[in-house]
OpenMM code with the backbone's topology and positions (N, CA, C; nanometers):
from openmm import Vec3, app, unit

residues = "MET LYS LYS VAL ALA ALA LYS PRO LYS ARG LEU PRO ARG PRO ARG VAL THR ARG TRP THR ARG GLU VAL VAL SER GLU ARG ALA LEU ASP LEU TYR ALA CYS GLU ARG VAL ALA GLU HIS ALA HIS ALA ARG ALA ILE GLU LYS CYS ASN GLN PHE LYS GLU LYS VAL GLY VAL GLU ARG VAL ASP HIS ASN ASP PRO SER PHE ARG ARG TYR THR ALA ARG THR TRP ALA THR TYR VAL GLU ALA ARG HIS GLN ALA ASN LEU ALA LYS ARG ARG LEU THR THR ALA CYS ARG ASN HIS LEU CYS THR PRO VAL ARG ALA ASP LYS VAL LEU ALA ARG MET LEU LYS LYS SER LYS PRO VAL ALA PRO LYS PRO VAL PRO GLN ALA ASP ASP TRP LEU VAL THR PRO PHE".split()
positions = [
    Vec3(-4.7079, 2.0834, 4.7267),
    Vec3(-4.6021, 2.0995, 4.6305),
    Vec3(-4.4989, 1.9895, 4.6527),
    Vec3(-4.4533, 1.9338, 4.5431),
    Vec3(-4.3598, 1.8223, 4.5498),
    Vec3(-4.2169, 1.8742, 4.5654),
    Vec3(-4.1437, 1.8144, 4.6601),
    Vec3(-4.0049, 1.8555, 4.6800),
    Vec3(-3.9152, 1.7798, 4.5824),
    Vec3(-3.8240, 1.8525, 4.5246),
    Vec3(-3.7292, 1.7935, 4.4307),
    Vec3(-3.5925, 1.7934, 4.4967),
    Vec3(-3.5267, 1.6808, 4.4910),
    Vec3(-3.3940, 1.6709, 4.5517),
    Vec3(-3.2958, 1.7576, 4.4743),
    Vec3(-3.2152, 1.8291, 4.5491),
    Vec3(-3.1148, 1.9148, 4.4872),
    Vec3(-3.0024, 1.8285, 4.4312),
    Vec3(-2.9463, 1.8734, 4.3203),
    Vec3(-2.8349, 1.7999, 4.2610),
    Vec3(-2.7123, 1.8159, 4.3504),
    Vec3(-2.6378, 1.7093, 4.3707),
    Vec3(-2.5171, 1.7228, 4.4517),
    Vec3(-2.4148, 1.8094, 4.3790),
    Vec3(-2.3347, 1.8814, 4.4560),
    Vec3(-2.2329, 1.9669, 4.3962),
    Vec3(-2.1280, 1.8803, 4.3287),
    Vec3(-2.0856, 1.9267, 4.2136),
    Vec3(-1.9809, 1.8547, 4.1421),
    Vec3(-1.8463, 1.8834, 4.2057),
    Vec3(-1.7660, 1.7807, 4.2119),
    Vec3(-1.6298, 1.7986, 4.2597),
    Vec3(-1.5473, 1.8634, 4.1498),
    Vec3(-1.4467, 1.9404, 4.1865),
    Vec3(-1.3627, 2.0001, 4.0822),
    Vec3(-1.2885, 1.8909, 4.0054),
    Vec3(-1.2648, 1.9163, 3.8774),
    Vec3(-1.1945, 1.8182, 3.7950),
    Vec3(-1.0509, 1.8041, 3.8422),
    Vec3(-0.9998, 1.6835, 3.8469),
    Vec3(-0.8616, 1.6657, 3.8904),
    Vec3(-0.7648, 1.7248, 3.7884),
    Vec3(-0.6555, 1.7810, 3.8372),
    Vec3(-0.5560, 1.8414, 3.7493),
    Vec3(-0.4696, 1.7345, 3.6827),
    Vec3(-0.4604, 1.6200, 3.7463),
    Vec3(-0.3777, 1.5126, 3.6927),
    Vec3(-0.4659, 1.4229, 3.6066),
    Vec3(-0.4180, 1.3893, 3.4902),
    Vec3(-0.4957, 1.3036, 3.4017),
    Vec3(-0.4705, 1.1571, 3.4342),
    Vec3(-0.5686, 1.0761, 3.4049),
    Vec3(-0.5508, 0.9334, 3.4276),
    Vec3(-0.5056, 0.8636, 3.3011),
    Vec3(-0.4869, 0.9370, 3.1944),
    Vec3(-0.4486, 0.8788, 3.0666),
    Vec3(-0.2968, 0.8781, 3.0544),
    Vec3(-0.2360, 0.7792, 3.1148),
    Vec3(-0.0906, 0.7675, 3.1123),
    Vec3(-0.0489, 0.6686, 3.0042),
    Vec3(0.0816, 0.6588, 2.9835),
    Vec3(0.1339, 0.5625, 2.8861),
    Vec3(0.0975, 0.4202, 2.9259),
    Vec3(0.0966, 0.3956, 3.0560),
    Vec3(0.0648, 0.2612, 3.1037),
    Vec3(-0.0785, 0.2229, 3.0673),
    Vec3(-0.1694, 0.3191, 3.0796),
    Vec3(-0.3097, 0.2928, 3.0449),
    Vec3(-0.3218, 0.2650, 2.8952),
    Vec3(-0.2516, 0.3435, 2.8146),
    Vec3(-0.2570, 0.3243, 2.6698),
    Vec3(-0.2004, 0.1878, 2.6324),
    Vec3(-0.0867, 0.1513, 2.6920),
    Vec3(-0.0273, 0.0215, 2.6585),
    Vec3(-0.1147, -0.0938, 2.7077),
    Vec3(-0.1791, -0.0755, 2.8224),
    Vec3(-0.2702, -0.1781, 2.8735),
    Vec3(-0.3894, -0.1969, 2.7792),
    Vec3(-0.4416, -0.0865, 2.7293),
    Vec3(-0.5545, -0.0950, 2.6361),
    Vec3(-0.5115, -0.1577, 2.5034),
    Vec3(-0.3869, -0.1310, 2.4624),
    Vec3(-0.3367, -0.1933, 2.3393),
    Vec3(-0.3257, -0.3444, 2.3561),
    Vec3(-0.2791, -0.3878, 2.4725),
    Vec3(-0.2707, -0.5317, 2.4987),
    Vec3(-0.4098, -0.5945, 2.5050),
    Vec3(-0.5045, -0.5229, 2.5633),
    Vec3(-0.6428, -0.5721, 2.5665),
    Vec3(-0.6985, -0.5886, 2.4252),
    Vec3(-0.6705, -0.4904, 2.3395),
    Vec3(-0.7168, -0.4989, 2.2010),
    Vec3(-0.6544, -0.6193, 2.1314),
    Vec3(-0.5251, -0.6388, 2.1528),
    Vec3(-0.4568, -0.7528, 2.0908),
    Vec3(-0.5209, -0.8842, 2.1352),
    Vec3(-0.5465, -0.8965, 2.2653),
    Vec3(-0.6072, -1.0193, 2.3181),
    Vec3(-0.7481, -1.0393, 2.2616),
    Vec3(-0.8265, -0.9324, 2.2551),
    Vec3(-0.9637, -0.9436, 2.2027),
    Vec3(-0.9638, -0.9815, 2.0549),
    Vec3(-0.8694, -0.9264, 1.9788),
    Vec3(-0.8619, -0.9623, 1.8375),
    Vec3(-0.8234, -1.1082, 1.8193),
    Vec3(-0.7331, -1.1582, 1.9032),
    Vec3(-0.6951, -1.3005, 1.8944),
    Vec3(-0.8141, -1.3897, 1.9282),
    Vec3(-0.8908, -1.3515, 2.0296),
    Vec3(-1.0097, -1.4294, 2.0668),
    Vec3(-1.1107, -1.4287, 1.9520),
    Vec3(-1.1285, -1.3133, 1.8880),
    Vec3(-1.2229, -1.3038, 1.7763),
    Vec3(-1.1765, -1.3896, 1.6585),
    Vec3(-1.0461, -1.3893, 1.6314),
    Vec3(-0.9941, -1.4731, 1.5232),
    Vec3(-1.0162, -1.6213, 1.5537),
    Vec3(-0.9912, -1.6595, 1.6774),
    Vec3(-1.0108, -1.7990, 1.7165),
    Vec3(-1.1593, -1.8366, 1.7056),
    Vec3(-1.2473, -1.7479, 1.7488),
    Vec3(-1.3910, -1.7754, 1.7414),
    Vec3(-1.4370, -1.7860, 1.5959),
    Vec3(-1.3801, -1.7040, 1.5086),
    Vec3(-1.4149, -1.7110, 1.3668),
    Vec3(-1.3687, -1.8436, 1.3071),
    Vec3(-1.2473, -1.8845, 1.3418),
    Vec3(-1.1973, -2.0129, 1.2924),
    Vec3(-1.2857, -2.1279, 1.3414),
    Vec3(-1.3295, -2.1191, 1.4653),
    Vec3(-1.4175, -2.2222, 1.5210),
    Vec3(-1.5530, -2.2231, 1.4490),
    Vec3(-1.6052, -2.1054, 1.4134),
    Vec3(-1.7324, -2.0980, 1.3410),
    Vec3(-1.7192, -2.1594, 1.2014),
    Vec3(-1.6074, -2.1331, 1.1344),
    Vec3(-1.5833, -2.1922, 1.0022),
    Vec3(-1.5712, -2.3439, 1.0142),
    Vec3(-1.5028, -2.3881, 1.1187),
    Vec3(-1.4883, -2.5318, 1.1429),
    Vec3(-1.6248, -2.5976, 1.1647),
    Vec3(-1.7090, -2.5325, 1.2413),
    Vec3(-1.8438, -2.5847, 1.2677),
    Vec3(-1.9250, -2.5905, 1.1379),
    Vec3(-1.9081, -2.4910, 1.0520),
    Vec3(-1.9765, -2.4893, 0.9227),
    Vec3(-1.9304, -2.6078, 0.8373),
    Vec3(-1.8003, -2.6336, 0.8367),
    Vec3(-1.7477, -2.7473, 0.7603),
    Vec3(-1.7974, -2.8803, 0.8171),
    Vec3(-1.8110, -2.8880, 0.9491),
    Vec3(-1.8661, -3.0091, 1.0104),
    Vec3(-2.0100, -3.0321, 0.9639),
    Vec3(-2.0871, -2.9244, 0.9550),
    Vec3(-2.2254, -2.9361, 0.9082),
    Vec3(-2.2290, -2.9845, 0.7635),
    Vec3(-2.1376, -2.9317, 0.6799),
    Vec3(-2.1316, -2.9751, 0.5404),
    Vec3(-2.1054, -3.1251, 0.5311),
    Vec3(-2.0101, -3.1736, 0.6113),
    Vec3(-1.9780, -3.3164, 0.6097),
    Vec3(-2.0942, -3.3999, 0.6633),
    Vec3(-2.1584, -3.3513, 0.7667),
    Vec3(-2.2689, -3.4251, 0.8284),
    Vec3(-2.3859, -3.4412, 0.7316),
    Vec3(-2.4205, -3.3319, 0.6630),
    Vec3(-2.5351, -3.3332, 0.5726),
    Vec3(-2.4957, -3.3873, 0.4350),
    Vec3(-2.3693, -3.3678, 0.3977),
    Vec3(-2.3229, -3.4148, 0.2675),
    Vec3(-2.3495, -3.3167, 0.1553),
    Vec3(-2.3356, -3.1887, 0.1831),
    Vec3(-2.3535, -3.0867, 0.0800),
    Vec3(-2.2221, -3.0126, 0.0606),
    Vec3(-2.2089, -2.9538, -0.0591),
    Vec3(-2.0871, -2.8795, -0.0867),
    Vec3(-2.1018, -2.7320, -0.0486),
    Vec3(-2.2208, -2.6789, -0.0673),
    Vec3(-2.2481, -2.5393, -0.0304),
    Vec3(-2.3610, -2.5363, 0.0710),
    Vec3(-2.3518, -2.4424, 0.1623),
    Vec3(-2.4499, -2.4328, 0.2704),
    Vec3(-2.5416, -2.3147, 0.2441),
    Vec3(-2.6697, -2.3368, 0.2633),
    Vec3(-2.7659, -2.2271, 0.2600),
    Vec3(-2.7710, -2.1689, 0.4011),
    Vec3(-2.7257, -2.0457, 0.4156),
    Vec3(-2.7172, -1.9851, 0.5487),
    Vec3(-2.8540, -1.9572, 0.6097),
    Vec3(-2.9573, -1.9600, 0.5305),
    Vec3(-3.0927, -1.9391, 0.5827),
    Vec3(-3.1601, -2.0693, 0.6245),
    Vec3(-3.0912, -2.1805, 0.6056),
    Vec3(-3.1456, -2.3114, 0.6424),
    Vec3(-3.1574, -2.3202, 0.7948),
    Vec3(-3.2767, -2.3490, 0.8483),
    Vec3(-3.2943, -2.3540, 0.9940),
    Vec3(-3.2073, -2.4590, 1.0625),
    Vec3(-3.1861, -2.5727, 0.9968),
    Vec3(-3.1021, -2.6754, 1.0596),
    Vec3(-2.9571, -2.6286, 1.0691),
    Vec3(-2.9091, -2.5554, 0.9681),
    Vec3(-2.7734, -2.4994, 0.9735),
    Vec3(-2.7628, -2.3960, 1.0853),
    Vec3(-2.8633, -2.3115, 1.0962),
    Vec3(-2.8609, -2.2083, 1.2012),
    Vec3(-2.8640, -2.2699, 1.3402),
    Vec3(-2.9428, -2.3756, 1.3575),
    Vec3(-2.9457, -2.4441, 1.4876),
    Vec3(-2.8102, -2.5069, 1.5191),
    Vec3(-2.7486, -2.5678, 1.4177),
    Vec3(-2.6226, -2.6385, 1.4372),
    Vec3(-2.5090, -2.5427, 1.4745),
    Vec3(-2.5106, -2.4219, 1.4190),
    Vec3(-2.4002, -2.3277, 1.4404),
    Vec3(-2.4375, -2.2100, 1.5301),
    Vec3(-2.5525, -2.2126, 1.5947),
    Vec3(-2.6019, -2.0950, 1.6684),
    Vec3(-2.5075, -2.0530, 1.7807),
    Vec3(-2.4680, -2.1457, 1.8662),
    Vec3(-2.3824, -2.1086, 1.9799),
    Vec3(-2.2459, -2.0591, 1.9338),
    Vec3(-2.1886, -2.1303, 1.8386),
    Vec3(-2.0564, -2.0920, 1.7890),
    Vec3(-2.0616, -1.9547, 1.7236),
    Vec3(-2.1652, -1.9322, 1.6448),
    Vec3(-2.1777, -1.8030, 1.5774),
    Vec3(-2.2025, -1.6903, 1.6780),
    Vec3(-2.2839, -1.7154, 1.7785),
    Vec3(-2.3092, -1.6134, 1.8811),
    Vec3(-2.1803, -1.5804, 1.9563),
    Vec3(-2.0978, -1.6817, 1.9822),
    Vec3(-1.9687, -1.6584, 2.0479),
    Vec3(-1.8803, -1.5703, 1.9610),
    Vec3(-1.8790, -1.5984, 1.8314),
    Vec3(-1.7981, -1.5184, 1.7390),
    Vec3(-1.8470, -1.3738, 1.7328),
    Vec3(-1.9773, -1.3549, 1.7248),
    Vec3(-2.0324, -1.2187, 1.7178),
    Vec3(-1.9988, -1.1412, 1.8450),
    Vec3(-2.0094, -1.2056, 1.9605),
    Vec3(-1.9763, -1.1390, 2.0866),
    Vec3(-1.8274, -1.1060, 2.0937),
    Vec3(-1.7420, -1.1965, 2.0477),
    Vec3(-1.5974, -1.1706, 2.0486),
    Vec3(-1.5629, -1.0539, 1.9565),
    Vec3(-1.6281, -1.0479, 1.8414),
    Vec3(-1.6047, -0.9368, 1.7496),
    Vec3(-1.6518, -0.8052, 1.8113),
    Vec3(-1.7646, -0.8093, 1.8811),
    Vec3(-1.8161, -0.6900, 1.9486),
    Vec3(-1.7177, -0.6425, 2.0562),
    Vec3(-1.6644, -0.7360, 2.1337),
    Vec3(-1.5673, -0.6996, 2.2373),
    Vec3(-1.4403, -0.6413, 2.1756),
    Vec3(-1.3979, -0.6936, 2.0611),
    Vec3(-1.2800, -0.6393, 1.9932),
    Vec3(-1.3064, -0.4963, 1.9460),
    Vec3(-1.4259, -0.4702, 1.8956),
    Vec3(-1.4597, -0.3336, 1.8535),
    Vec3(-1.4626, -0.2382, 1.9725),
    Vec3(-1.5162, -0.2846, 2.0856),
    Vec3(-1.5158, -0.2008, 2.2060),
    Vec3(-1.3731, -0.1722, 2.2516),
    Vec3(-1.2872, -0.2738, 2.2473),
    Vec3(-1.1477, -0.2550, 2.2875),
    Vec3(-1.0781, -0.1564, 2.1946),
    Vec3(-1.1117, -0.1610, 2.0659),
    Vec3(-1.0524, -0.0673, 1.9705),
    Vec3(-1.0957, 0.0754, 2.0022),
    Vec3(-1.2231, 0.0926, 2.0368),
    Vec3(-1.2712, 0.2268, 2.0732),
    Vec3(-1.2064, 0.2760, 2.2017),
    Vec3(-1.1903, 0.1848, 2.3000),
    Vec3(-1.1255, 0.2251, 2.4251),
    Vec3(-0.9807, 0.2667, 2.4013),
    Vec3(-0.9097, 0.1950, 2.3140),
    Vec3(-0.7715, 0.2313, 2.2825),
    Vec3(-0.7660, 0.3657, 2.2111),
    Vec3(-0.8571, 0.3887, 2.1189),
    Vec3(-0.8612, 0.5171, 2.0482),
    Vec3(-0.8842, 0.6318, 2.1461),
    Vec3(-0.9761, 0.6128, 2.2389),
    Vec3(-1.0037, 0.7158, 2.3394),
    Vec3(-0.8818, 0.7401, 2.4271),
    Vec3(-0.8163, 0.6334, 2.4699),
    Vec3(-0.6988, 0.6481, 2.5560),
    Vec3(-0.5872, 0.7212, 2.4828),
    Vec3(-0.5650, 0.6870, 2.3555),
    Vec3(-0.4606, 0.7551, 2.2777),
    Vec3(-0.4932, 0.9029, 2.2609),
    Vec3(-0.6170, 0.9310, 2.2243),
    Vec3(-0.6563, 1.0704, 2.2033),
    Vec3(-0.6433, 1.1513, 2.3319),
    Vec3(-0.6897, 1.0945, 2.4432),
    Vec3(-0.6844, 1.1683, 2.5694),
    Vec3(-0.5428, 1.1785, 2.6242),
    Vec3(-0.4599, 1.0786, 2.5978),
    Vec3(-0.3208, 1.0858, 2.6437),
    Vec3(-0.2454, 1.1941, 2.5675),
    Vec3(-0.2699, 1.2036, 2.4378),
    Vec3(-0.1972, 1.3004, 2.3564),
    Vec3(-0.2545, 1.4404, 2.3660),
    Vec3(-0.3777, 1.4532, 2.4096),
    Vec3(-0.4435, 1.5835, 2.4075),
    Vec3(-0.4716, 1.6384, 2.5463),
    Vec3(-0.3929, 1.6003, 2.6449),
    Vec3(-0.4093, 1.6631, 2.7754),
    Vec3(-0.3644, 1.8080, 2.7628),
    Vec3(-0.4180, 1.8992, 2.8419),
    Vec3(-0.3851, 2.0406, 2.8251),
    Vec3(-0.2358, 2.0702, 2.8321),
    Vec3(-0.1657, 2.0098, 2.9267),
    Vec3(-0.0228, 2.0383, 2.9405),
    Vec3(0.0517, 1.9896, 2.8177),
    Vec3(0.0221, 1.8681, 2.7751),
    Vec3(0.0907, 1.8112, 2.6595),
    Vec3(0.0552, 1.8890, 2.5327),
    Vec3(-0.0685, 1.9297, 2.5202),
    Vec3(-0.1094, 2.0061, 2.4025),
    Vec3(-0.0368, 2.1399, 2.3981),
    Vec3(-0.0188, 2.2047, 2.5135),
    Vec3(0.0554, 2.3307, 2.5178),
    Vec3(0.2000, 2.3100, 2.4756),
    Vec3(0.2602, 2.2008, 2.5201),
    Vec3(0.3991, 2.1733, 2.4827),
    Vec3(0.4111, 2.1483, 2.3332),
    Vec3(0.3167, 2.0740, 2.2779),
    Vec3(0.3190, 2.0458, 2.1342),
    Vec3(0.3010, 2.1743, 2.0556),
    Vec3(0.2089, 2.2593, 2.0986),
    Vec3(0.1858, 2.3864, 2.0303),
    Vec3(0.3097, 2.4750, 2.0372),
    Vec3(0.3739, 2.4808, 2.1531),
    Vec3(0.4951, 2.5617, 2.1669),
    Vec3(0.6048, 2.5094, 2.0747),
    Vec3(0.6189, 2.3777, 2.0652),
    Vec3(0.7197, 2.3179, 1.9777),
    Vec3(0.6890, 2.3495, 1.8315),
    Vec3(0.5616, 2.3445, 1.7948),
    Vec3(0.5235, 2.3749, 1.6568),
    Vec3(0.5504, 2.5214, 1.6240),
    Vec3(0.5206, 2.6096, 1.7177),
    Vec3(0.5441, 2.7521, 1.6939),
    Vec3(0.6927, 2.7825, 1.6841),
    Vec3(0.7732, 2.7112, 1.7616),
    Vec3(0.9170, 2.7330, 1.7590),
    Vec3(0.9747, 2.6921, 1.6232),
    Vec3(0.9216, 2.5849, 1.5634),
    Vec3(0.9724, 2.5345, 1.4361),
    Vec3(0.9164, 2.6105, 1.3162),
    Vec3(0.8072, 2.6821, 1.3336),
    Vec3(0.7437, 2.7481, 1.2198),
    Vec3(0.8261, 2.8675, 1.1735),
    Vec3(0.8179, 2.8948, 1.0439),
    Vec3(0.8901, 3.0072, 0.9854),
    Vec3(0.7938, 3.1240, 0.9706),
    Vec3(0.8409, 3.2441, 0.9988),
    Vec3(0.7519, 3.3590, 0.9809),
    Vec3(0.7255, 3.3825, 0.8320),
    Vec3(0.6018, 3.4013, 0.7987),
    Vec3(0.5618, 3.4230, 0.6600),
    Vec3(0.4839, 3.5533, 0.6551),
    Vec3(0.5184, 3.6356, 0.5549),
    Vec3(0.4472, 3.7618, 0.5393),
    Vec3(0.3060, 3.7335, 0.4896),
    Vec3(0.2073, 3.8006, 0.5446),
    Vec3(0.0703, 3.7771, 0.4991),
    Vec3(0.0505, 3.8287, 0.3575),
    Vec3(-0.0368, 3.7630, 0.2826),
    Vec3(-0.0675, 3.8071, 0.1470),
    Vec3(-0.1542, 3.9319, 0.1550),
    Vec3(-0.1342, 4.0230, 0.0612),
    Vec3(-0.2173, 4.1435, 0.0645),
    Vec3(-0.3629, 4.1099, 0.0342),
    Vec3(-0.4502, 4.1820, 0.0968),
    Vec3(-0.5934, 4.1622, 0.0757),
    Vec3(-0.6294, 4.2179, -0.0614),
    Vec3(-0.6978, 4.1391, -0.1453),
    Vec3(-0.7323, 4.1892, -0.2789),
    Vec3(-0.8293, 4.3065, -0.2702),
    Vec3(-0.8019, 4.4046, -0.3523),
    Vec3(-0.8868, 4.5227, -0.3582),
    Vec3(-0.9837, 4.5095, -0.4756),
    Vec3(-1.0787, 4.5995, -0.4822),
    Vec3(-1.1827, 4.5922, -0.5851),
    Vec3(-1.1253, 4.6106, -0.7250),
    Vec3(-1.0197, 4.6928, -0.7416),
    Vec3(-0.9675, 4.7185, -0.8754),
    Vec3(-0.8483, 4.6288, -0.9094),
    Vec3(-0.8193, 4.5263, -0.8298),
    Vec3(-0.7073, 4.4364, -0.8574),
    Vec3(-0.7338, 4.3456, -0.9769),
    Vec3(-0.8558, 4.3297, -1.0154),
    Vec3(-0.8858, 4.2406, -1.1271),
    Vec3(-0.8346, 4.2978, -1.2590),
    Vec3(-0.8057, 4.4287, -1.2612),
    Vec3(-0.7522, 4.4897, -1.3828),
    Vec3(-0.6035, 4.4610, -1.3992),
    Vec3(-0.5338, 4.4377, -1.2902),
    Vec3(-0.3895, 4.4167, -1.2947),
    Vec3(-0.3634, 4.2694, -1.3212),
    Vec3(-0.2809, 4.2402, -1.4210),
    Vec3(-0.2449, 4.1017, -1.4505),
    Vec3(-0.1146, 4.0691, -1.3796),
    Vec3(-0.0964, 3.9446, -1.3393),
    Vec3(0.0243, 3.9101, -1.2652),
    Vec3(0.1469, 3.8941, -1.3536),
    Vec3(0.1366, 3.9125, -1.4870),
    Vec3(0.2510, 3.8909, -1.5759),
    Vec3(0.3372, 4.0112, -1.5869),
] * unit.nanometer
topology = app.Topology()
chain = topology.addChain("A")
for resn in residues:
    res = topology.addResidue(resn, chain)
    for name in ("N", "CA", "C"):
        topology.addAtom(name, app.Element.getBySymbol(name[0]), res)
């Protein structure tokens, strides 16, 4: 019979969250930097495309042309990677914001504040079977 390794015991979850304001602001700065890099890479790709137009002497470029793809391959790959990194940074910022705002303690405080501001409203009566005969006028 084959022995199977037992799963290690999980450590208890920490009570303190790691999603602080500093983490959120750091992720926002990372997103800003990644977006600037992506913009710069896009501008460089457009510049490379214009260089190809001047080199070949055409006004419009066929993007399926193998010589065009060879000429712009590295620049375009750099742009695609920069855009991918910007999307990842955006997702990381979204996660940090959501987790910072939705920690249990903070969520309880927000709920308590909302309940304190809410006005008591009488519940509407449950419609009965013969209510359709009564008109509201």
